[in-house]
N, C-alpha and C positions, 0 to 999 in steps of 0.2 A: 504493500500500500504506500509506504514512504517513498519507494523508488518511483512509483507512478506519479505521486504528487510532485516529486522533484523534476520528473520529465515534463509534466504540465507547466511547472513554473519556468523551466528553461525555455519552452516554446513561447510562453507569454513574455518573458524577458527579452527574447530576441525580437518579438513582435513590437515591443516598446521601442527598442533601439531603431528598428526599421521604420516605424511610424514617424518618429521625430526626425530621422534622416530624410525621409521623403518630404516632410513638412519644411525642413530647412534647406532642401536641395537647391531651390532657386537662389538662395542667399549664398550657399556654398559655391555654386557655379560662378556667381558674380565676383565674390571676394577671393576666389583662387586665381583670378585672371591676371593679377599684378601683385608683386611683393608689397607694394605700399598699402595694400588692404589686409595684409596678414594679421595685423593686430586686431582688427575688427573680426576677421574670420575666426580667430581663436576665442573671442568672446562667445560666439555662437557654438563653437565646439564645446566650450565649458558648460554652456546652458544645456546643450544636447546631453552631455554626460550626466548632469544633475537631474534633468527631467526624466531621462530613461531609467536611471537608477531608482529615483524616488517612486515612480509609477510601478516599478517592479518590487518595491518594498525593500530596496537595498540602500543603506545609508553609510556615510563615511565619517569616521571619527579620527581626526588628525591630532597628533601630539607633537609639538615642536620643541626640540631641545633648545633652540634659539630662534627668535623671530627672524624671518628672511627679509632682506631688503628688496622691496618691490622694484627698485630701479637698477638692481644688480643683475648681470647676466650670469647664469649658472649652468653647470652640467649636472642634471639630476640622474643619479644611478640607482636603480631599484631592482630588487629580486623579481623574478617572473614565474608565476605559477598559474596564471589565469588570463583569459582574454579580457577580463574586467580590469586588468592592470592598466590598460590604455585609458579607460574611462576615469580611473582613479587619478592617473597622472594629469589628465586634462583638468580635473577638478583642483588639483594641487598647484600646477604651474601657472595657469591663467596667462593673460597678457601675451607677450611676444615669445613664443616657444615653438619648437618643431621636434619631431621624432626622427630617429634613425632606426630602420628595421629591414628585415629581409626582403629581397626583391619580389617574392611571391605576393606580398601585400599590395602590389600595384594591380593585381587581379581581383582583390577582395571587393565585393559589391558595395560595401560601405566605406572602407578605408582607401580604396583605390584612387578616388578623386584627390585625396590629400597626398598620397605617396607619388603621385604624378606631378605635384605642384609644390606645396609648402614643405612636405616631409621628404626625407632622403632615403631612397631604397638602395640596398647594396647586395651584390652577389658575392658571398664570401668565398666562392669557388674561383673567383676571378680576381687576380691581383690588380688588374687595371681598373675594374669596377670599384674595388675597395679604395684604391688611390683617389679616384674621381669623387667617390662619396665623401671621404674624409676631407678632401679639398673643399668641397661644397659646404660641408658642415663647418669647417674652419672659417669660411667666408661669412656664413650666417652668424656665427658667434661674434665675429668682428663687427657685424652690423647690429649687434644687440639682441640677437634671438637666442634664448636659452635652448639647450639641447636636452631631450629626454631620451635615455637609452637604457636598455636592459642588458647589462654586460655579460650575462650568461649566454646570450645569443639565441636562446630558444627555451621553450617549456620542456623540461625533461620528462621521461616516461616513468620516473620513480614516483610512487604514491604510497604514503604521504610524501610530499616533496622535500628534497634536501637541496640546500644551496650548492650549485655547481660551480666549476671553475670559471673565472672571468676572462674575457678577451682583453688584450692589452691596449688596443687602439684608443679608446676614449681617455685613458689616463695619460698617455703620451701627448694627446691633443690638448688636454687640460693644462699641462705644463707648458707646452709650446705657446699656447694662446693666453696663459696666465688667467685662467678661468677657475673660480672656486668650484669644487665638487660637493654636491649635496647627496650623501647616502640616504636612501629611503628604504625602510623595512616595512613591507606590506605583510603583516603577520598572519592573518587568518583568512585571506580571501579564498584560498583553496578549499576551505570548508563551505563557503558559499557557492563557489563554482570553480572546479578544477579544470584547467586547460580550456577546451571549448565547451565543456559540459556534456558532451555526447556520451560519456561513460557513466557519470554519476549524477547527471542532472544539475539542478541548482535550487536554491531556496532563498527566502528573504532573510535579512539579518543586517548586522552592523559590522562593517569592515574597519579594523584598526590599522592605522598607518602611523608609524613613528618616523618623524623627519629629523635626522641627525643634524648637528651643527655643521655648517659648511666647512670644508677643509681648504685652506688657502694653498695655492700652488706657486705663489710668486717667489718663494725662496728655494724651490726645487729645481734641480737640473734634469734634463730630459732622461738621462740614464737612471734617474730615480723612479721611473714609471712603475717598476715592479714593486717597489716599496709602497708607493701610493696605492696601487691596485690591492695589495695585501691589507693595507689599512682600511680601505673602503669595504673590502670583503669582510674583515673582522667586525667592523661596526654594524653592517647590515645583519650579519649572522648572529650578533649578540642579542638581537631582539626577536629572533625567530624561534 
């Protein structure tokens, strides 16, 4: 019975996301046409995130170790156990931000419009694609657009989830561009919906998100990227 209810809730949750996507689609189409509109675009993405989650009975509870500066450009690094992580990070980052994710997302019916415009898609099997993607992300950071990235690179098959090894790219980039990194621990979203929900369904509930104090990178040399990566990993894992 519980499994059936979770399956019904998953279908309803996806319907909520799709409904607000269709409702906002004309605005998304218009505001993805030029980078000068991206700040406005993200306001609608944040609204989309909150509305979809609220109608599905899913709520966010953020705890901040230190208040973030709304005028500062950050690299947000979060653990990744659910498709809901994207919604959570839209609710957290707000303003001028963009995602970096796998190339397959350009074909996603909801996310595709963003990964062909504001967000940056990367094929990790191609060194040229990775180089171009990180070059684009670097330019965006220099233009004041915060980056949201899941450094594990994917949702792993292990259930219950365990934090996987991080890719090094975002940490080297943070040092090169002198951008503070914000570790984010999304502690219990997998209990609400793990991965895409197809195996265990989903349910209403409160998702707890711990936002760690930003780590400054101005005093680090590029060769310290592994040290930075390990520090971020340790901080995120400490709350899981």
